[in-house]
C-alpha positions as CSV (number, residue, x, y, z in Angstrom):
1,M,0.0,0.0,0.0
2,N,3.0,2.3,0.4
3,K,3.4,1.8,-3.3
4,I,0.1,3.4,-4.2
5,R,0.6,6.1,-1.6
6,K,3.8,7.0,-3.4
7,Y,2.1,7.1,-6.8
8,I,-0.7,9.3,-5.7
9,G,1.6,11.5,-3.7
10,A,3.6,12.1,-6.9
11,A,0.8,12.5,-9.3
12,I,-2.6,12.6,-7.6
13,L,-4.0,11.0,-10.7
14,G,-2.2,13.5,-12.9
15,S,-3.8,16.7,-11.7
16,A,-5.2,17.0,-8.1
17,I,-3.2,18.6,-5.3
18,L,-2.7,17.2,-1.9
19,T,-4.6,19.4,0.5
20,V,-5.1,19.7,4.2
21,P,-8.6,20.2,5.6
22,S,-10.0,23.6,4.8
23,C,-10.0,26.5,7.3
24,S,-13.7,26.4,7.5
25,D,-13.7,22.9,9.0
26,T,-14.2,22.9,12.8
27,W,-12.2,21.1,15.3
28,D,-15.4,19.4,16.5
29,E,-15.7,17.9,13.0
30,H,-12.2,16.6,13.1
31,Y,-12.7,15.2,16.7
32,E,-15.9,13.5,15.6
33,A,-14.1,12.0,12.6
34,D,-11.2,10.8,14.7
35,Q,-13.6,9.2,17.2
36,A,-15.5,7.5,14.4
37,A,-12.2,6.3,12.8
38,T,-11.2,4.9,16.2
39,S,-14.3,2.8,16.5
40,A,-14.4,1.7,12.8
41,T,-13.5,-1.9,12.0
42,K,-14.2,-2.1,8.3
43,S,-12.6,-0.6,5.2
44,L,-14.4,1.5,2.7
45,W,-14.4,-1.5,0.4
46,D,-16.1,-3.6,3.1
47,L,-18.9,-1.0,3.6
48,I,-19.4,-0.7,-0.2
49,S,-19.5,-4.5,-0.6
50,E,-22.1,-5.0,2.1
51,D,-24.5,-2.4,0.7
52,P,-26.7,-4.0,-2.1
53,N,-27.6,-0.5,-3.3
54,L,-23.9,0.0,-4.3
55,S,-23.4,-3.2,-6.2
56,R,-23.0,-1.5,-9.6
57,F,-20.4,1.0,-8.2
58,K,-18.7,-2.0,-6.6
59,A,-18.6,-3.9,-9.9
60,I,-17.1,-0.9,-11.8
61,A,-14.5,-0.3,-9.1
62,E,-13.4,-4.0,-9.3
63,K,-12.8,-3.6,-13.1
64,A,-11.4,0.0,-13.2
65,S,-7.6,0.0,-13.0
66,Y,-5.8,2.9,-11.3
67,Y,-3.9,4.9,-13.9
68,R,-0.7,6.9,-13.0
69,D,-1.3,9.0,-16.1
70,E,-3.6,8.6,-19.2
71,T,-1.5,5.9,-20.8
72,H,0.0,4.0,-17.9
73,P,-2.3,1.9,-15.7
74,Q,-0.9,0.4,-12.4
75,A,-0.4,-3.3,-13.0
76,D,-2.9,-5.5,-11.1
77,Y,-4.2,-2.5,-9.1
78,T,-7.9,-1.4,-9.3
79,F,-10.0,1.0,-7.4
80,K,-11.1,-2.0,-5.2
81,D,-7.5,-2.1,-4.0
82,L,-7.4,1.6,-3.4
83,L,-10.6,1.5,-1.4
84,N,-9.4,-1.5,0.6
85,G,-6.0,0.0,1.4
86,S,-4.7,2.5,3.9
87,L,-4.9,5.7,1.8
88,L,-7.3,8.0,3.7
89,V,-10.1,9.1,1.4
90,S,-13.8,10.0,1.3
91,V,-16.2,8.5,-1.2
92,W,-19.5,9.8,-2.6
93,A,-20.6,6.4,-4.0
94,P,-23.5,6.6,-6.6
95,E,-26.3,4.1,-5.8
96,N,-27.6,1.7,-8.3
97,S,-30.4,4.0,-9.3
98,A,-27.8,6.5,-10.6
99,F,-27.1,4.2,-13.6
100,T,-29.5,3.0,-16.3
101,D,-28.8,-0.5,-17.4
102,A,-27.2,0.8,-20.6
103,E,-25.0,3.2,-18.7
104,Y,-23.9,0.5,-16.3
105,Q,-22.9,-1.8,-19.1
106,Q,-21.1,1.1,-20.8
107,W,-19.0,1.8,-17.7
108,L,-18.1,-1.9,-17.4
109,T,-17.0,-2.0,-21.0
110,M,-15.1,1.2,-20.7
111,A,-13.3,-0.1,-17.7
112,E,-11.7,-2.6,-20.0
113,T,-11.2,-0.4,-23.1
114,R,-11.0,3.2,-21.8
115,G,-9.9,2.8,-18.2
116,Y,-8.4,6.3,-17.8
117,T,-11.8,7.8,-18.9
118,V,-13.6,5.7,-16.2
119,Q,-11.0,6.9,-13.7
120,Q,-11.4,10.6,-14.6
121,Q,-15.1,10.7,-15.2
122,L,-16.5,8.4,-12.5
123,M,-14.1,6.9,-10.0
124,G,-11.7,9.8,-9.5
125,N,-14.8,12.1,-9.7
126,S,-16.3,10.3,-6.7
127,I,-13.3,10.3,-4.3
128,A,-11.5,13.0,-2.4
129,L,-8.5,12.8,0.0
130,W,-8.9,12.8,3.8
131,R,-12.0,12.3,5.9
132,Q,-14.7,14.7,4.8
133,V,-17.5,14.7,7.4
134,A,-20.9,16.3,6.7
135,T,-22.0,17.6,10.1
136,G,-23.0,21.1,9.2
137,G,-20.7,24.1,9.2
138,G,-20.4,26.0,6.0
139,V,-19.4,25.4,2.4
140,D,-16.1,24.1,1.2
141,T,-14.6,23.5,-2.2
142,L,-13.0,20.1,-2.4
143,T,-10.4,18.8,-4.9
144,M,-11.4,15.4,-6.1
145,L,-8.8,12.8,-7.1
146,N,-9.3,13.7,-10.8
147,G,-8.4,17.3,-10.0
148,K,-12.0,18.7,-10.3
149,K,-13.2,21.3,-7.8
150,V,-16.5,20.4,-6.2
151,V,-18.7,22.5,-3.9
152,Y,-19.2,20.7,-0.6
153,D,-22.2,22.2,1.3
154,K,-22.1,20.8,4.8
155,D,-25.2,22.7,5.9
156,K,-27.4,21.4,3.0
157,F,-25.6,18.0,3.0
158,T,-25.0,18.3,-0.8
159,M,-22.0,17.6,-3.0
160,S,-22.1,19.6,-6.2
161,D,-25.8,20.2,-5.5
162,I,-26.4,16.4,-5.3
163,P,-28.1,15.4,-2.0
164,M,-26.3,12.8,0.1
165,N,-28.6,9.9,1.0
166,Q,-26.4,8.1,3.6
167,K,-23.6,10.1,5.1
168,N,-20.6,9.9,7.5
169,L,-20.2,6.1,7.4
170,A,-16.9,5.7,9.2
171,A,-14.3,3.3,7.8
172,T,-10.8,2.5,8.9
173,N,-9.5,4.3,5.8
174,G,-12.0,7.1,5.4
175,T,-15.6,8.1,5.2
176,L,-18.4,6.8,2.9
177,H,-21.4,8.9,1.7
178,T,-23.9,7.7,-0.9
179,V,-25.7,9.8,-3.5
180,G,-28.6,9.0,-5.8
181,T,-26.9,10.6,-8.8
182,A,-23.3,10.4,-9.8
183,L,-21.5,13.6,-9.2
184,P,-21.6,15.6,-12.5
185,F,-18.4,15.5,-14.5
186,Q,-17.3,18.3,-16.9
187,Y,-14.2,18.3,-19.1
188,N,-11.8,21.1,-18.7
189,L,-10.6,22.7,-21.9
190,Y,-7.5,20.5,-22.1
191,E,-9.5,17.3,-21.5
192,Y,-12.2,18.4,-24.0
193,L,-9.6,18.6,-26.8
194,K,-7.6,15.5,-25.7
195,D,-10.5,13.2,-25.9
196,G,-10.2,12.0,-29.5
197,E,-13.8,10.7,-29.8
198,N,-15.2,13.9,-28.4
199,A,-13.0,16.0,-30.6
200,A,-14.0,14.0,-33.7
201,S,-17.7,14.5,-32.8
202,K,-17.2,18.2,-32.9
203,N,-15.0,18.2,-36.0
204,L,-12.0,19.3,-33.9
205,S,-9.6,16.5,-35.0
206,R,-7.0,18.8,-36.5
207,F,-6.7,20.7,-33.2
208,H,-6.8,17.5,-31.2
209,E,-4.0,15.9,-33.3
210,F,-1.7,18.9,-32.9
211,L,-2.3,19.0,-29.1
212,V,-1.6,15.3,-28.7
213,S,1.6,15.6,-30.8
214,Q,3.0,17.9,-28.1
215,D,2.8,15.3,-25.3
216,T,6.0,14.4,-23.6
217,T,6.4,11.3,-21.5
218,Y,9.2,11.0,-19.0
219,F,10.4,8.5,-16.4
220,S,9.9,9.5,-12.7
221,E,12.6,8.0,-10.6
222,T,11.0,9.3,-7.3
223,A,7.6,7.6,-8.1
224,S,9.1,4.3,-9.4
225,I,9.8,1.3,-7.2
226,E,13.5,0.5,-7.2
227,G,14.8,-3.1,-7.2
228,N,18.2,-4.7,-6.9
229,P,21.0,-3.1,-8.9
230,D,22.3,-4.8,-12.0
231,I,25.7,-6.5,-12.2
232,N,27.3,-3.1,-13.1
233,G,25.7,-1.4,-10.0
234,N,23.1,0.5,-12.0
235,P,19.7,0.8,-10.5
236,T,16.8,-1.3,-11.8
237,Y,13.1,-0.8,-11.1
238,V,10.5,-3.5,-10.4
239,D,7.8,-1.0,-11.3
240,S,8.7,2.0,-13.5
241,V,6.5,5.0,-13.5
242,Y,6.1,7.4,-16.4
243,F,4.2,10.6,-16.5
244,T,2.9,12.4,-19.6
245,T,3.0,16.2,-19.7
246,N,2.2,18.7,-22.4
247,M,4.6,21.6,-22.8
248,M,1.9,23.8,-24.4
249,L,0.2,24.3,-21.0
250,N,2.6,26.7,-19.3
251,R,4.9,28.8,-21.4
252,S,4.3,30.8,-24.5
253,H,7.7,30.0,-25.9
254,Y,9.8,27.0,-25.0
255,F,12.3,24.5,-26.3
256,P,11.9,20.7,-26.4
257,T,14.7,20.5,-23.7
258,N,16.1,23.0,-21.3
259,T,19.8,22.2,-22.2
260,N,21.8,23.2,-25.3
261,T,19.1,25.5,-26.5
262,D,21.5,27.2,-28.8
263,Q,21.0,24.3,-31.2
264,Y,17.4,25.4,-31.9
265,L,16.8,27.6,-34.8
266,T,13.2,28.2,-33.7
267,Y,11.2,27.8,-30.6
268,D,7.8,26.1,-29.9
269,E,4.8,28.2,-29.1
270,S,1.9,27.4,-26.9
271,F,-1.2,28.9,-25.3
272,G,0.9,30.4,-22.6
273,D,-1.4,29.3,-19.8
274,N,-2.5,26.1,-18.1
275,I,-5.8,25.2,-19.8
276,Q,-5.9,22.1,-17.6
277,G,-6.0,24.2,-14.5
278,E,-9.2,24.2,-12.6
279,D,-8.6,27.5,-10.7
280,S,-8.9,29.9,-13.7
281,T,-11.7,30.8,-16.1
282,F,-10.8,30.6,-19.7
283,I,-12.5,31.2,-23.0
284,M,-11.0,29.2,-25.8
285,I,-11.8,29.5,-29.5
286,M,-11.6,26.0,-31.1
287,P,-11.5,26.1,-34.9
288,T,-13.3,23.2,-36.5
289,D,-11.4,21.1,-39.1
290,A,-12.8,23.2,-41.9
291,A,-11.9,26.5,-40.1
292,W,-8.4,25.1,-39.4
293,E,-7.9,24.2,-43.1
294,A,-9.1,27.6,-44.2
295,A,-6.8,29.3,-41.8
296,Y,-3.9,27.1,-42.9
297,Q,-4.5,28.1,-46.6
298,K,-4.7,31.8,-45.6
299,L,-1.4,31.7,-43.7
300,A,0.6,29.4,-46.0
301,P,1.8,32.2,-48.3
302,L,3.3,34.1,-45.3
303,Y,5.4,31.1,-44.2
304,N,7.6,30.5,-47.2
305,Y,10.9,29.4,-45.7
306,A,14.3,29.3,-47.4
307,N,16.6,26.3,-47.1
308,I,19.4,28.3,-45.5
309,Y,19.6,31.6,-43.7
310,L,22.4,33.8,-42.5
311,N,23.1,33.7,-38.8
312,K,22.9,37.5,-38.2
313,D,23.9,37.2,-34.6
314,Q,27.1,35.5,-35.8
315,V,27.6,38.2,-38.4
316,N,27.1,40.9,-35.8
317,T,29.7,39.3,-33.5
318,S,32.3,38.6,-36.2
319,G,31.8,41.7,-38.3
320,T,31.7,39.5,-41.4
321,N,29.0,38.6,-43.8
322,N,30.0,35.2,-45.0
323,K,28.9,32.8,-42.2
324,S,25.7,30.9,-42.8
325,L,23.3,29.1,-40.5
326,Q,21.7,26.0,-41.9
327,F,18.5,24.6,-40.5
328,I,19.3,22.9,-37.2
329,P,17.7,19.6,-36.1
330,L,15.1,19.9,-33.4
331,D,14.6,16.2,-32.9
332,K,17.8,14.8,-34.4
333,S,16.2,14.9,-37.8
334,Q,16.8,17.7,-40.4
335,L,14.2,20.4,-40.2
336,N,13.7,21.5,-43.8
337,A,11.8,24.5,-45.1
338,D,8.6,22.5,-45.6
339,S,8.5,21.0,-42.1
340,L,9.4,24.4,-40.6
341,K,6.4,25.9,-42.5
342,E,4.1,23.2,-41.3
343,K,5.2,23.5,-37.7
344,N,4.9,27.3,-37.5
345,I,1.6,27.6,-39.2
346,K,0.0,25.1,-36.8
347,M,1.6,26.9,-33.8
348,D,0.3,30.3,-35.0
349,I,-3.2,29.0,-35.6
350,I,-3.5,27.9,-32.0
351,S,-1.3,30.4,-30.0
352,P,-3.8,33.3,-30.2
353,V,-7.1,31.5,-29.4
354,C,-7.1,31.3,-25.6
355,F,-8.3,34.1,-23.2
356,N,-8.0,34.0,-19.4
357,L,-11.0,35.9,-18.1
358,N,-9.0,37.2,-15.1
359,I,-6.8,39.4,-17.3
360,Q,-9.5,40.9,-19.6
361,P,-10.0,44.6,-18.9
362,N,-13.3,46.2,-18.4
363,A,-14.3,49.5,-20.0
364,G,-12.0,51.4,-17.6
365,G,-9.1,49.1,-18.2
366,Q,-9.4,47.4,-14.8
367,K,-8.8,43.6,-14.8
368,G,-10.3,40.8,-12.8
369,R,-13.8,42.3,-12.8
370,W,-15.6,39.9,-15.1
371,T,-17.7,36.8,-14.5
372,L,-18.2,34.4,-17.4
373,D,-21.9,35.1,-17.6
374,N,-21.7,38.9,-17.8
375,F,-18.7,38.8,-20.2
376,M,-20.5,36.5,-22.6
377,A,-23.8,38.3,-22.3
378,E,-22.3,41.1,-24.4
379,K,-19.4,39.0,-25.9
380,G,-17.0,41.3,-24.2
381,A,-18.1,44.4,-26.2
382,S,-17.4,46.8,-23.4
383,A,-14.0,45.4,-22.6
384,E,-11.3,47.9,-23.5
385,Y,-9.6,45.2,-25.5
386,F,-9.0,41.5,-25.5
387,I,-5.7,40.1,-24.4
388,N,-4.9,36.4,-25.1
389,T,-2.8,34.1,-23.0
390,F,0.0,34.4,-25.5
391,G,0.3,38.1,-24.8
392,D,-1.3,39.7,-27.9
393,T,-3.7,42.6,-27.5
394,L,-6.7,42.7,-29.9
395,R,-8.8,45.9,-30.3
396,T,-11.9,46.6,-32.4
397,D,-11.2,49.0,-35.3
398,D,-12.9,50.0,-38.5
399,T,-12.1,46.7,-40.2
400,W,-12.6,44.2,-37.4
401,D,-14.8,43.7,-34.3
402,K,-13.2,41.8,-31.5
403,T,-16.6,40.3,-30.5
404,S,-16.6,38.3,-33.7
405,L,-14.0,36.0,-32.1
406,L,-16.8,34.7,-29.8
407,D,-19.1,33.6,-32.6
408,G,-19.9,29.8,-32.5
409,E,-21.4,27.0,-30.5
410,Q,-20.7,27.5,-26.8
411,V,-19.8,24.5,-24.7
412,A,-19.4,24.8,-20.9
413,T,-16.3,23.2,-19.3
414,S,-15.1,22.9,-15.7
415,N,-12.7,25.8,-16.2
416,G,-14.5,28.1,-18.7
417,L,-16.1,28.0,-22.1
418,A,-15.2,26.4,-25.4
419,I,-16.3,28.3,-28.6
420,I,-16.6,25.8,-31.5
421,A,-15.8,28.2,-34.3
422,N,-16.6,27.5,-38.0
423,E,-14.2,30.3,-38.9
424,W,-10.8,31.4,-37.7
425,K,-11.4,35.1,-37.2
426,I,-8.0,36.3,-36.1
427,P,-7.4,39.6,-37.8
428,H,-4.7,40.3,-40.4
429,K,-3.0,42.9,-38.1
430,L,-2.3,40.1,-35.7
431,Y,-1.2,37.2,-37.9
432,K,0.8,39.5,-40.2
433,P,1.3,42.6,-38.1
434,D,3.2,45.7,-38.9
435,V,6.9,45.5,-37.9
436,I,7.8,48.5,-35.8
437,V,11.5,49.0,-34.9
438,E,12.0,51.7,-32.2
439,A,15.4,53.3,-32.8
440,G,15.4,54.5,-29.2
441,Y,15.5,50.8,-28.1
442,Q,18.4,48.5,-28.7
443,S,17.9,47.6,-32.3
444,L,21.3,48.6,-33.6
445,F,22.9,45.9,-35.7
446,N,26.0,47.4,-37.4
447,T,27.6,50.8,-37.8
448,S,30.1,52.1,-40.3
449,E,31.7,55.5,-40.3
450,A,29.2,56.6,-37.7
451,V,28.9,57.6,-34.1
452,G,25.5,57.5,-32.4
453,S,23.7,57.9,-29.1
454,Y,20.2,57.6,-27.7
455,R,18.4,60.9,-26.9
456,N,15.3,61.5,-24.7
457,I,12.8,64.3,-25.0
458,G,11.5,65.6,-21.7
459,F,9.8,68.9,-21.4
460,S,8.1,70.3,-18.3
461,N,7.5,73.8,-19.8
462,S,4.2,74.1,-21.7
463,A,5.6,76.6,-24.2
464,A,8.4,74.2,-25.1
465,S,5.9,71.4,-25.4
466,A,3.9,73.5,-27.7
467,W,6.6,73.6,-30.4
468,V,6.9,69.8,-30.2
469,D,3.1,69.6,-30.8
470,S,3.4,71.8,-33.8
471,T,6.2,69.8,-35.4
472,G,5.4,66.3,-34.4
473,R,5.6,64.0,-31.4
474,V,8.3,61.3,-31.2
475,S,7.2,57.9,-30.1
476,H,8.1,57.1,-26.5
477,D,9.9,60.5,-26.4
478,N,13.2,59.1,-27.5
479,F,15.2,58.8,-30.7
480,Y,18.6,57.9,-32.0
481,Y,21.1,60.6,-33.1
482,V,23.8,59.7,-35.7
483,W,26.7,61.7,-36.8
484,P,29.8,60.9,-39.0
485,A,33.0,59.7,-37.5
486,T,34.8,62.4,-39.5
487,N,33.7,65.9,-40.5
488,T,33.3,64.9,-44.2
489,G,32.1,61.3,-43.8
490,S,28.7,59.8,-44.6
491,P,27.5,57.8,-41.5
492,K,25.9,54.4,-42.0
493,L,23.7,52.8,-39.5
494,E,22.1,49.3,-39.8
495,F,19.0,48.1,-37.9
496,R,17.6,44.7,-37.2
497,L,14.1,44.5,-38.7
498,V,12.6,42.7,-35.8
499,G,9.6,44.4,-34.2
500,N,10.3,45.7,-30.7
501,D,7.3,47.8,-30.1
502,G,3.5,47.4,-30.2
503,E,0.7,45.5,-28.5
504,N,1.4,42.1,-30.2
505,Y,3.8,39.7,-28.6
506,E,6.1,39.7,-31.6
507,S,6.3,40.9,-35.1
508,D,8.7,39.2,-37.4
509,V,9.0,39.9,-41.1
510,M,7.0,37.3,-43.1
511,S,7.0,36.4,-46.8
512,G,4.8,38.9,-48.5
513,K,4.5,42.7,-49.2
514,Y,5.4,45.6,-46.9
515,D,5.8,49.4,-47.3
516,I,9.1,50.3,-45.6
517,G,9.8,53.7,-44.2
518,V,11.9,55.6,-41.7
519,V,10.4,58.1,-39.3
520,M,12.9,61.1,-39.2
521,V,13.2,63.6,-36.4
522,P,14.4,67.2,-36.9
523,N,17.9,67.8,-35.8
524,Y,16.9,70.7,-33.6
525,Y,15.1,68.2,-31.3
526,M,18.5,67.5,-29.8
527,I,18.2,70.8,-27.9
528,S,15.8,69.7,-25.2
529,S,15.7,72.9,-23.1
530,D,12.6,74.1,-21.4
531,T,13.6,77.7,-22.6
532,I,13.9,76.8,-26.2
533,T,13.0,79.4,-28.8
534,Y,13.1,78.6,-32.5
535,T,12.5,79.8,-36.0
536,L,12.1,77.4,-38.9
537,G,13.1,77.9,-42.5
538,V,15.8,80.5,-42.0
539,G,17.2,80.9,-45.5
540,G,14.9,78.0,-46.4
541,N,17.4,75.4,-45.1
542,A,18.0,76.0,-41.4
543,A,16.5,76.7,-38.1
544,V,17.6,79.2,-35.5
545,V,17.3,77.6,-32.1
546,N,18.3,79.7,-29.0
547,G,20.5,81.7,-31.3
548,D,22.2,78.8,-33.0
549,T,21.7,78.0,-36.7
550,I,21.0,74.3,-37.3
551,P,20.9,72.8,-40.8
552,L,17.5,71.2,-41.5
553,K,17.7,69.2,-44.8
554,H,19.0,65.7,-45.3
555,K,19.4,63.2,-48.2
556,I,18.7,59.7,-47.0
557,Q,19.2,56.3,-48.6
558,G,18.4,52.8,-47.4
559,I,20.0,49.5,-48.3
560,L,17.7,46.5,-47.5
561,S,19.3,43.1,-46.8
562,Y,17.2,40.0,-47.0
563,C,17.4,36.3,-47.6
564,D,17.3,35.0,-51.2
565,N,18.0,31.4,-50.3
566,K,21.6,31.4,-51.6
567,G,23.2,31.2,-48.2
568,T,26.6,32.9,-48.7
569,K,25.3,36.4,-48.2
570,D,22.0,38.2,-48.2
571,A,20.5,39.9,-51.3
572,T,20.4,43.7,-51.2
573,V,18.3,46.4,-52.8
574,T,19.0,50.1,-52.6
575,S,16.4,52.8,-52.4
576,E,16.4,56.1,-54.2
577,L,18.2,59.0,-52.6
578,L,15.4,60.7,-50.8
579,E,15.2,64.2,-49.4
580,Y,13.9,65.1,-45.9
581,S,13.0,68.7,-45.2
582,G,13.9,68.4,-41.5
583,E,11.1,70.8,-40.4
584,K,8.9,68.2,-38.6
585,V,8.7,64.6,-37.6
586,D,7.9,62.8,-40.9
587,T,8.0,59.4,-42.6
588,I,10.3,58.9,-45.6
589,W,9.1,55.9,-47.6
590,L,12.2,53.9,-48.9
591,F,10.3,51.0,-50.5
592,K,6.7,50.5,-51.5
593,D,5.1,47.1,-51.9
594,F,8.4,45.4,-51.3
595,Q,8.0,41.6,-51.6
596,F,10.0,39.5,-49.1
597,P,10.4,36.1,-50.8
598,Y,11.1,34.2,-47.5
599,S,9.7,34.4,-44.0
600,Y,11.5,35.0,-40.8
601,K,8.6,34.2,-38.6
602,N,9.7,32.6,-35.3
603,L,13.4,32.3,-36.4
604,R,15.7,33.2,-33.5
605,K,18.9,34.3,-35.2
606,S,17.9,35.4,-38.6
607,Y,16.2,38.6,-39.7
608,P,16.4,41.1,-42.5
609,S,18.2,44.4,-41.8
610,I,18.3,47.9,-43.3
611,Q,21.2,50.3,-43.5
612,L,20.6,54.0,-43.5
613,T,23.0,56.6,-44.7
614,T,23.2,60.2,-45.6
615,K,24.8,61.3,-48.8
616,T,25.5,65.0,-49.2
617,T,28.2,66.9,-51.1
618,S,30.3,69.6,-49.5
619,N,28.4,72.3,-51.5
620,E,25.1,70.9,-50.2
621,R,26.4,71.0,-46.6
622,K,27.2,74.7,-47.2
623,N,23.6,75.2,-48.2
624,G,21.7,73.9,-45.2
625,Y,22.1,70.1,-45.7
626,S,23.3,68.0,-42.8
627,N,25.1,64.7,-42.8
628,D,24.0,63.9,-39.3
629,F,20.5,62.8,-38.6
630,C,17.9,61.7,-36.0
631,I,15.7,58.6,-36.3
632,D,12.5,57.8,-34.4
633,R,11.8,54.4,-35.8
634,I,11.7,52.1,-38.8
635,I,8.3,50.9,-39.9
636,L,7.2,48.1,-42.2
637,I,3.5,48.4,-43.0
638,S,2.0,44.9,-43.7
639,K,0.1,44.7,-46.9
640,E,-2.8,42.4,-47.7
641,D,-1.5,39.9,-50.3
C-alpha cells in the first residue's frame, strides 16, 4: 500500500493537489471524525461490498484500473484495492439508481477499453482525499482525485448540489457517503480537446491531433519502485513510473529541452497558460477542421521558408557577412523548409485563441472584474480590448470587431467555455502585423563611419511642449542621433528588422509585401531645453534655435538586406536617394510594396536588416544640408497579399 501512496503522492491522478482540511472545517468535526475512525472496524471497500444499493459502483470499481497517467495503468491494481487500502479518502458512491442498465454496461465495457476515462469521469470524480465529514458548518470547495473542484455544502448536505442519502459512514481508511446521482463531471478545456472521440464528434480532429503531438512522456525515478542493482551497479526498477505532460500548457515560448538551447533555430509556441488548471476561467476559440484548413491556406503564403539563412547574430559578432546558418535539427532529424512551414503555421493557428477571463480589462481598463456570464452576455463588447494568454492585444477597429471572435457554439467546461468556431477570425493585423523597430530601443545591428547615441525628449515647460506639438511627437519620447566619425564622412547605421514595439507579442517579417519607411526627427530636437525658442526655415534650409543656426535638410538612402535562399550572403536592394525637409517629424518611404520572398517568422537568429546613410556633397552642406540625422523608428507596414 505504500506503493500506491507513493504514486498518488507524486501525481494525484495526474492533476489533483494534496490538501489539508480547509480552514472552515471545525475542530469538532475533526474530533468526531477521529472518534468514528477509532471505532471503525471495516474498510471503505467492506462497507461498499455490504450495501446492495452500491453493487453497480462496486462492480465498476473492481474492473477499473488505477492509472498513473492517461497511458499507464498500475499493473494489477484497481479501485477496489485503493478503497481497501490504507490511503485516507472520502467517497461519494452513486447508488444503483444512478445508472441506467445501458449506462452501467457502458461503464463496465469502458473499464476494460478506456480505463483512464472511467477513472477521470467516475471513480476519480467520486473520491477526495482525507476524511470529509458532513456535520453542518459552511461550504467548502474540495479537490477530487481527478483534480476537479466540487462545492461541498455541509449545511445542506450536498455535494455539487447532489443530496447525500447516507452520510458519514466511518471506515478504517476514510468516510463513505452515498448519492442518488453520480457527481456531475465536466471536461476542462484540455480534456475536451484531448478526448479523441469527443474532438471528432465536434470536428476538432486537427486541433486534437496537434495538441496530442506535443505530449512528452518522462520517467519518474521518485515515483518508481527500485529493485536490486544490475551487475554493473546501475539501479533497476521493479515498477517503472512514467508521466505524460504537455509543454503547451505553461509557457508561451519553449524549447523541447532545457539544455543546449543554442541548437534550436526556432522555438515552440503554446497557449501560454495552463488550460488544464481548474482554478482559472478561460474562453478558448476552437476552430473546426474546416476552419483550421481555411486558416492554414490563408497563412501558407506568409510562411515560405528558405533552405538556408544567415546567422545574423554571428555576423554581428564577427563583423563579417559570410557565415551561414543551416536549419538545425530539433529532434535529431533535419528540419527543412517544408517542415518548418508546417510546424509554424500550426503553432500560429492555436497560439492566439485562448483568453483568461481574469486578465480581460473592463471599459475602464481594470482587470479581474468579469464573470463568465456577464462577459459572454455582451461578448466582451465593453472590454477595452481582449488580451490572449500568448500576450497579444486585440482591439476593435474600422475593419474588425473583437466580439466576432466569440461567434460559434458554446460548450461549458469545468474551467471556462469552449467556442466551437466555424471560422478562424484572427485579424490580419495580428497574424501578419506591422513591424515597428524603435530606434530608441536597442535595435542597432551594425555601424560604419558613424557615431551615435540615444536621446530623450522631456519637457516640463508648456511653451516648449507646444513647439513639439506643432512639429510632431516622437514615439516614447526618444530617438537615435547619428553623426559621422569624420567631418566629411557619410555615416551608415544598420538596424535589425525585428519588431520591438507594439501590442502584439512579436512581429517578425514574413514572406509577403510591406511598405518600408523611416520616421525622421528634426535635428533641432536635440536641444531639449525648457527655454527653447526657435524659428524654422531661415534661408529656407536652417532653423535658428536659441541663437544657433542648425541645418535642416537631409538626403537619406536605405539598403535593405534579405534572404534570397543562396546562403553565402543576403541579397540587397538600394532605395532612391530621398530628401527630408527636416522641419517636422515625418516618414520617408524607402520602398513601397516590397515583396520579401522568404519568411523570418519565429526564427531566432535570422532577420532582414536595413542600412541607413546620408549622402551630401560639400556644397550641399554649405547650403543647409546636414550629414548627421535623427531617427525615431523604422516601420514596415503589412500589406494584404
